[in-house]
N, C-alpha and C positions, 0 to 999 in steps of 0.2 A: 755380178756389178761391176760396171765400169764406172771409173774413175775421170773425171774429162780436167784435162788442164787448161788452168786460162788459157786463152790467146796470147801469142808473143810474136813481137815480131823487130828485130834487128834488137834484142836482148833486152825488151821491153815489155812487160807486160801492159796487152791493152785492155782500156775501159771498154764498156757498154755502149759508149755514148754514139749517137749516129750525128755526125756532122751533116748539114743542112746550108748551101751558099744564102747568102742574104739575097732578097728580093733584087735590089740594086746594086751591083758589087760594081760598079762603074763610077758610082756615086762618094766611094768611097774613100779617105785619104791615105794616102802612099803608104804608110805603115801600118794601117790596117788590112789593104791589099792584100799586103806581101804576107801576114797573119793567116786572111782567107787561102790565099795560093797554098800555103805550107799545110793547112788544115785539111784542103782537098785534094791535094797531090797525096798527102799521106792517108786519109781515112777513105776516099771516094774512088782513087785510082790507084792504093796498095803500093807505092812508092817506098822505097827503100828510104832511110835517112839520110843514107852516102849519096844516093840518085837526087834528093830535092836539094842537099847541098850542093851539088856538081851544076843540077837545071839552074839553081838560084843565085848561084855564086853567093851564097851564105855559110857563115861558120857553122861547125857541129853544134855547139853551144849555144847558139840562137835558134836553131832548129828544135834542138830537143826542148829549150825553155816553153816555145810558142806551145808544141804539144802538150807538154806539163800543163802549161797553164790555162789551156782549153780544155784540159781533162781528157786527151783522148790517148795517155801513156798514164801507167801508175807511177811515181819516184819508186825510185831504185833503191836510194840512200835508207841508210836504216835511222837516222839522224839528219831529216832535211837541213839545209840551209836557212837561217832566218833571213839574210839579207846578204847584200855582196860584201865578199871577205876586205877587212879594213887594210890598209898599209900599214908595215911594221917598219914605217922607214923611222931612222934616229932624227928627232927634231932638235937641232941645239937650241939652248935656252939663253935667252938674251938679258 
C-alpha cells in the first residue's frame, strides 16, 4: 500500500482548489487584478512564492496572505491569527 503525501510547494501544503481566471479580468479593480495575477501565477503557471514576490514586487507576507485567503494553500500555523497584531506601545495617561 502506497501513502501519498499531500502536494506541497514552498513549504505550504496545496489545496485541491482549481483556480480559474474571471471572464473579464481587465474589468476588475487594481487590487483584485493583483490578487488574480498572484493566484494565476501560483496555481496555473506553478511559479514559486519567491518568484511571484520578485516578479510583482510584492512582499512575501502579501503573496502568502492572498494564497491563504483564496484557499490555494493551507495554513501552516497551529493557531492561526484572528486579526492583525495590536501595537503594544505605551500610551501616556492624560
